[in-house]
C-alpha positions in Angstrom: -25.8 -28.9 -10.6 -24.1 -26.2 -8.6 -26.4 -23.8 -6.9 -23.8 -21.1 -6.3 -22.5 -19.2 -9.3 -19.6 -16.8 -9.4 -22.0 -14.1 -10.6 -24.1 -14.7 -7.5 -21.0 -14.5 -5.2 -19.9 -11.2 -6.9 -23.4 -9.8 -6.2 -23.4 -10.9 -2.6 -19.9 -9.4 -2.1 -20.9 -6.1 -3.6 -24.1 -5.9 -1.4 -22.1 -6.7 1.7 -19.5 -4.0 1.0 -21.9 -1.3 -0.1 -24.7 -2.0 2.4 -27.7 -2.0 0.0 -29.0 -3.5 -3.1 -29.2 -0.2 -4.9 -25.6 0.7 -4.1 -24.5 -2.7 -5.3 -26.5 -2.3 -8.5 -24.6 1.0 -9.2 -21.2 -0.7 -8.7 -22.1 -3.6 -10.9 -23.9 -1.5 -13.5 -27.1 -3.4 -13.1 -30.7 -2.4 -12.2 -31.7 -3.1 -8.6 -34.4 -5.6 -9.6 -31.6 -7.8 -11.1 -29.7 -7.7 -7.9 -32.8 -8.5 -5.9 -33.7 -11.4 -8.2 -30.1 -12.8 -8.0 -30.2 -12.8 -4.2 -33.7 -14.2 -3.9 -32.9 -17.0 -6.3 -29.8 -17.9 -4.4 -31.6 -17.9 -1.1 -34.3 -20.1 -2.6 -31.8 -22.5 -4.1 -29.8 -22.8 -0.8 -32.8 -22.8 1.5 -31.3 -20.1 3.7 -31.7 -16.4 4.3 -28.5 -14.5 3.4 -29.5 -10.9 4.3 -31.5 -9.2 7.0 -33.5 -6.4 5.4 -33.9 -3.1 7.3 -35.6 -0.9 4.7 -33.0 0.0 2.0 -30.1 -1.2 4.3 -29.2 -4.8 4.5 -26.7 -6.9 6.6 -25.5 -10.4 6.2 -27.0 -13.2 8.3 -24.6 -15.7 9.9 -25.2 -18.0 7.0 -24.5 -15.1 4.6 -21.3 -14.3 6.4 -20.1 -17.8 6.0 -21.0 -17.9 2.4 -19.1 -14.7 1.7 -16.1 -15.7 3.7 -15.6 -18.9 1.7 -17.0 -17.3 -1.5 -14.2 -14.7 -1.6 -11.6 -17.4 -1.7 -13.5 -18.8 -4.8 -13.6 -15.4 -6.4 -9.9 -14.8 -5.8 -9.1 -18.3 -7.2 -11.3 -17.6 -10.3 -9.5 -14.2 -10.8 -6.1 -15.9 -10.5 -7.2 -18.6 -13.0 -8.4 -15.9 -15.5 -5.1 -14.2 -15.2 -3.1 -17.4 -15.8 -5.3 -18.4 -18.8 -4.9 -15.0 -20.3 -1.2 -14.9 -19.6 -0.8 -18.4 -21.3 -2.8 -17.1 -24.3 -1.2 -13.7 -24.8 1.8 -13.5 -22.4 0.3 -10.4 -20.7 -1.2 -10.4 -17.2 -4.8 -9.3 -16.9 -3.9 -7.0 -14.1 -0.6 -5.9 -12.7 -0.2 -4.3 -9.3 2.9 -2.2 -8.3 3.5 -1.4 -4.6 5.9 1.1 -3.1 6.7 2.7 0.2 4.6 5.7 1.2 7.4 8.1 0.9 7.4 7.5 -2.8 4.9 8.5 -5.4 3.7 6.8 -8.7 3.7 10.2 -10.3 7.5 9.6 -10.7 6.6 6.8 -13.0 4.4 8.8 -15.4 6.7 8.5 -18.4 7.1 4.7 -17.6 3.3 4.3 -17.5 3.0 6.1 -20.8 5.6 3.8 -22.4 3.9 0.7 -21.0 0.5 1.7 -22.5 2.3 2.3 -25.8 3.5 -1.3 -25.6 0.3 -3.0 -24.6 -3.3 -2.2 -23.7 -4.0 -5.7 -22.5 -3.0 -5.2 -18.8 -4.7 -3.1 -16.2 -2.2 -1.3 -14.0 -2.8 -0.7 -10.3 -0.6 1.2 -7.8 -0.5 0.5 -4.1 1.2 2.5 -1.3 2.2 0.8 2.0 4.5 1.6 4.9 7.6 -0.3 6.0 6.9 -4.1 6.2 3.5 -3.5 4.8 5.1 -3.1 1.3 6.7 -6.5 1.6 3.5 -8.1 2.9 1.6 -6.8 -0.1 4.0 -8.8 -2.3 3.9 -12.0 -0.3 0.1 -11.7 0.2 -0.3 -11.4 -3.6 -1.8 -8.0 -3.4 1.1 -6.7 -5.4 3.1 -8.3 -8.3 6.2 -6.0 -8.1 7.7 -3.7 -5.5 9.3 -0.6 -6.8 10.9 1.0 -3.8 10.4 -1.3 -0.9 12.1 0.1 2.2 14.5 -1.9 4.3 15.3 -5.6 4.2 12.6 -8.0 3.3 11.2 -10.6 5.8 12.8 -13.9 6.5 11.5 -17.0 4.7 12.2 -16.1 1.2 9.8 -16.6 -1.7 10.9 -13.4 -3.4 13.8 -12.0 -5.4 15.3 -8.5 -4.8 17.5 -5.9 -6.5 18.9 -2.8 -4.8 17.7 0.2 -6.9 18.3 3.2 -4.6 19.0 4.7 -1.2 17.3 7.4 0.8 19.3 9.6 3.2 17.6 11.0 6.3 18.3 14.0 8.6 17.0 14.9 12.0 15.0 18.1 12.0 12.8 20.2 14.3 10.7 23.3 13.8 12.1 26.6 15.1 9.6 26.7 17.9 10.5 23.2 19.2 12.2 23.0 22.7 15.1 21.3 21.0 15.6 24.1 18.5 18.2 25.8 20.7 20.4 22.8 21.4 24.0 23.2 20.2 25.3 19.8 21.2 24.7 16.4 19.5 21.3 15.2 20.9 21.5 12.1 23.1 18.8 9.5 23.9 18.2 11.4 27.1 17.6 14.7 25.3 15.1 13.0 22.9 13.3 11.0 25.6 11.8 14.1 27.1 9.9 15.1 23.9 7.4 13.7 21.4 8.6 11.8 18.3 6.5 11.7 15.1 6.6 8.2 13.7 5.1 6.5 10.6 3.1 3.4 11.6 3.9 0.1 9.8 0.9 -0.9 7.6 1.7 -4.7 7.9 -1.2 -6.8 8.9 0.5 -10.1 9.5 4.2 -9.6 9.3 6.2 -8.3 12.3 5.8 -4.5 12.3 8.9 -2.3 12.1 9.6 0.6 14.4 12.3 3.0 13.2 14.3 5.3 15.5 12.0 5.1 18.5 13.1 4.7 22.1 11.4 2.3 24.6 8.6 4.2 26.3 9.0 7.2 23.9 6.1 9.6 23.7 5.0 9.0 20.1 2.6 10.6 17.6 1.9 7.8 15.1 0.8 8.8 11.6 -0.2 6.8 8.5 2.5 8.1 6.0 5.7 10.1 5.6 3.9 13.1 4.1 1.8 13.5 7.3 5.0 13.1 9.4 6.7 15.9 7.4 3.8 18.3 7.9 3.4 17.7 11.6 7.1 18.2 12.2 6.9 21.4 10.1 4.1 22.4 12.5 6.3 21.8 15.5 4.3 18.9 16.9 7.3 16.5 17.3 10.7 15.6 16.1 12.2 12.9 13.9 14.1 11.9 10.8 12.9 13.0 7.4 14.2 12.4 3.8 17.1 14.8 3.3 15.9 15.8 -0.2 12.4 16.7 1.2 13.7 19.2 3.8 16.7 20.8 2.1 14.6 23.8 1.0 13.0 24.0 4.5 16.4 24.0 6.2 17.6 26.7 3.8 14.5 28.8 4.6 14.8 28.2 8.3 11.3 26.6 8.6 13.1 23.4 9.8 16.3 23.2 11.8 18.9 20.5 11.2 20.2 19.0 14.4 23.1 16.6 15.0 22.2 13.5 17.0 24.5 11.0 18.6 22.8 8.1 16.8 22.0 9.2 13.2 19.7 7.2 11.0 21.6 5.2 8.4 20.6 5.4 4.7 17.5 3.3 3.9 17.9 0.8 1.0 15.1 0.7 -1.5 14.5 -2.5 -3.4 12.9 -3.8 -6.6 11.3 -7.2 -5.7 9.0 -9.8 -7.1 7.9 -13.3 -6.2 10.5 -15.9 -7.2 9.6 -18.1 -10.1 6.8 -15.9 -11.5 7.0 -14.7 -15.1 4.8 -12.6 -17.3 5.2 -10.0 -20.0 4.2 -7.1 -17.7 6.5 -8.3 -14.9 9.4 -8.6 -17.4 8.7 -5.2 -19.0 8.6 -3.4 -15.6 11.7 -5.0 -14.3 13.7 -4.0 -17.4 12.1 -0.5 -17.4 13.0 0.2 -13.8 16.6 -1.0 -14.3 16.9 1.2 -17.3 15.3 4.4 -16.0 16.2 4.4 -12.3 13.0 6.2 -11.3 13.5 6.3 -7.5 14.8 9.9 -7.2 11.7 11.1 -9.2 9.4 9.0 -7.1 10.9 10.4 -3.9 10.7 14.0 -5.2 7.0 13.7 -6.0 6.4 11.8 -2.8 6.7 14.9 -0.7 3.5 16.4 -2.1 1.6 13.1 -2.7 
């Protein structure tokens, strides 16, 4: 008989993430005594200690870390199996995750979400925001089932299908107090090299990270998303390219100044993408919906304040 159950692995995982039995109990909607019993029984069955106790706080032992490392693979496999079984039975995925670039917002999909829930209540929706190659990695790493607005070309190696669904135009702007504000000529690499650029950091963990519009050796202020980049440039803390639709009002108001550069940033392609060969009712519904409603402009508009 197996001594390790999925329920026990779920319990160990919750304790490890939350740092205490009581916090895990709250997450799992159980009483602390049930959590304590589950761990004690598992330790007794395996003949090893899984946690070091320091009052209410606990940490994994080396044996516990190994159990959880491999156990998470089992939990992921069990979750995938559950999804496949349910999809076979009903056609609808148990959970469906949609990822997008950080400059976009799922608020632009509100009407689509409402229409989806009117179609089915069998699938849990989850939205993910990543930067640059991180969006593609979320799809290949199976953290996302569909990309709605993945920026730039996908990584080599295939395994996914894409459709172009939009483009984003960028302009180069600085704040009125920036040293480059008074420049009247197209800015060269030499002009830019002397000052700080604000750059969005790629969120990819495994894929090759992208850098966009930076010079070798450039003084760079790296930020987690396009919204932070916009606000820091507005504050005069650096220069860079921003979505044209975001800064039009700022340019009209004079809070940002449009500057010509010798090497402008080309329009960024935005893609709809999914893993090749995969099917499911939610995937099919969202692909058809995005093709019909073309939500990118709304997602970009709401992205500025996200």
